[in-house]
C-alpha positions in Angstrom: 67.7 -255.4 -100.0 65.2 -258.3 -100.4 62.3 -256.1 -101.4 64.2 -254.8 -104.4 65.4 -258.2 -105.6 62.0 -260.0 -105.5 59.1 -258.2 -103.9 56.7 -260.9 -105.0 58.7 -263.5 -103.1 58.3 -261.5 -99.9 54.6 -260.6 -100.4 53.6 -264.3 -101.0 55.8 -265.7 -98.2 57.1 -268.6 -100.2 59.5 -269.6 -97.4 56.7 -269.9 -94.8 54.3 -272.7 -94.0 50.7 -272.6 -95.1 49.5 -271.6 -91.6 52.0 -268.8 -91.4 50.9 -267.5 -94.8 47.4 -267.1 -93.5 48.7 -264.5 -91.1 51.1 -262.7 -93.6 50.7 -259.0 -94.0 52.9 -257.3 -96.6 55.6 -259.9 -96.3 55.6 -260.4 -92.5 53.6 -260.1 -89.3 51.1 -257.4 -88.4 52.7 -255.5 -85.5 49.3 -255.0 -83.8 48.5 -258.7 -84.0 51.9 -259.4 -82.4 51.1 -257.1 -79.6 47.7 -258.8 -79.0 49.5 -262.1 -78.9 52.2 -260.9 -76.5 50.1 -258.9 -74.1 48.9 -261.9 -72.0 52.5 -263.2 -71.8 53.9 -260.1 -70.2 52.2 -260.1 -66.8 52.8 -258.3 -64.5 52.9 -254.9 -66.3 53.1 -251.6 -64.6 50.3 -249.1 -65.4 52.8 -247.0 -67.4 53.9 -250.1 -69.4 50.3 -251.0 -70.1 49.5 -247.5 -71.3 52.7 -247.6 -73.5 51.7 -250.9 -75.0 48.1 -249.8 -75.6 49.3 -246.6 -77.3 51.8 -248.6 -79.4 49.1 -251.0 -80.4 46.8 -248.2 -81.4 49.5 -246.4 -83.4 50.5 -249.7 -85.1 46.9 -250.3 -86.1 46.6 -246.9 -87.6 49.8 -247.2 -89.6 48.8 -250.7 -90.7 45.4 -249.4 -91.9 47.1 -246.6 -93.8 49.5 -249.0 -95.5 46.7 -251.4 -96.3 44.6 -248.7 -97.8 47.5 -247.5 -99.9 48.2 -251.1 -101.1 44.5 -251.5 -101.9 44.6 -248.3 -104.0 47.7 -249.6 -105.7 45.9 -252.9 -106.5 42.9 -251.1 -107.9 45.1 -248.8 -109.9 47.1 -251.7 -111.3 43.8 -253.6 -112.1 42.5 -250.5 -113.9 45.7 -250.2 -115.9 45.7 -253.8 -116.9 42.0 -253.7 -117.9 42.3 -250.4 -119.7 43.0 -249.7 -123.3 41.0 -250.2 -126.4 40.9 -253.2 -128.7 40.4 -250.9 -131.7 43.7 -249.0 -131.1 47.1 -250.3 -132.3 47.2 -253.5 -130.2 51.0 -253.6 -129.9 51.3 -250.0 -128.9 48.5 -250.2 -126.4 49.9 -253.4 -124.8 53.4 -251.9 -124.5 52.1 -248.7 -123.0 50.0 -250.7 -120.5 52.9 -252.9 -119.5 55.2 -249.9 -119.0 52.6 -248.1 -116.8 52.0 -251.3 -114.9 55.7 -251.9 -114.3 55.9 -248.4 -112.9 53.1 -249.0 -110.5 54.5 -252.4 -109.5 57.7 -250.7 -108.4 55.6 -249.0 -105.7 55.0 -252.4 -104.2 58.6 -252.4 -102.9 57.9 -249.2 -101.0 54.9 -250.7 -99.2 57.0 -253.8 -98.2 59.8 -251.5 -96.9 57.4 -249.3 -95.0 55.8 -252.4 -93.5 59.2 -253.7 -92.4 60.0 -250.4 -90.9 56.8 -250.5 -88.9 57.6 -254.0 -87.7 61.1 -252.9 -86.6 59.8 -249.7 -84.9 57.2 -251.7 -83.0 59.8 -254.2 -81.8 62.1 -251.3 -80.8 59.3 -249.6 -78.9 58.4 -252.8 -77.1 62.0 -253.1 -76.1 61.9 -249.6 -74.7 58.7 -250.2 -72.8 59.6 -253.5 -71.3 62.2 -254.6 -68.8 65.0 -256.9 -70.0 63.3 -259.9 -68.5 59.9 -259.0 -70.1 61.6 -258.4 -73.4 63.2 -261.8 -73.2 59.9 -263.4 -72.4 58.4 -261.5 -75.3 60.9 -262.9 -77.8 60.5 -266.4 -76.4 56.7 -266.1 -76.9 57.2 -264.9 -80.5 59.3 -268.0 -81.1 56.8 -270.3 -79.5 54.0 -268.7 -81.5 55.8 -269.4 -84.8 56.6 -272.9 -83.7 52.9 -273.5 -83.1 52.0 -272.2 -86.5 54.6 -274.5 -88.1 53.1 -277.4 -86.0 49.6 -276.5 -87.2 50.8 -276.6 -90.8 52.4 -280.0 -90.3 49.2 -281.3 -88.8 47.1 -279.8 -91.6 49.4 -281.3 -94.3 49.3 -284.8 -92.7 45.6 -284.9 -92.1 43.6 -287.6 -93.9 42.5 -286.3 -97.3 39.2 -288.2 -97.6 36.1 -286.5 -96.4 34.8 -288.0 -93.2 31.0 -287.8 -93.4 28.5 -290.0 -91.7 25.9 -289.7 -94.5 27.1 -291.3 -97.8 24.5 -289.3 -99.7 26.2 -286.1 -98.7 29.5 -287.5 -99.9 28.0 -288.4 -103.3 26.6 -284.9 -103.7 29.9 -283.4 -102.8 31.9 -285.6 -105.2 29.4 -284.8 -108.0 29.6 -281.1 -107.4 33.4 -281.3 -107.4 33.7 -283.0 -110.8 34.7 -280.5 -113.5 32.2 -279.8 -116.3 33.4 -280.7 -119.8 31.5 -277.9 -121.5 32.1 -275.1 -119.0 33.9 -272.9 -121.5 32.7 -274.4 -124.8 31.3 -271.0 -125.9 34.8 -269.6 -126.0 
């Protein structure tokens, strides 16, 4: 299972393009976002199908919110663990204790990725149950086209000219001055 081998690889989406990474949620797509994207592609829908998809979208959003809140609590707990401890105590013992506690908390990250993957799978299975075979095929074609467009957007972004195009040279000078690193920024440390 990929989540157990390297959960950080999944969370950060190393294999994806920069534009795809903007839309990553716990190592993949948000099911509710997928439903929003697909809904216009599925016309005509019966009233029963529309109600089913709306209910699926609402339940997906609720599950996503619960997972996101849990992940945020894990992040906060991990940050508190890493920031905790006293400098006066035995430094080695405190450090090792913090690391052991942090590792235990990080193992929970795998559970969040697995739950998010299960939600994605359940959403796709429910969509398959709601839609006709033809609509489901159009749905999967639309998903492929959506990802192709994200990849194309990333390619365009990566190949854009790097220089700033500004009509006022004064603005360019101000920007370049502001972007230059300060030599004495951390001299007090």
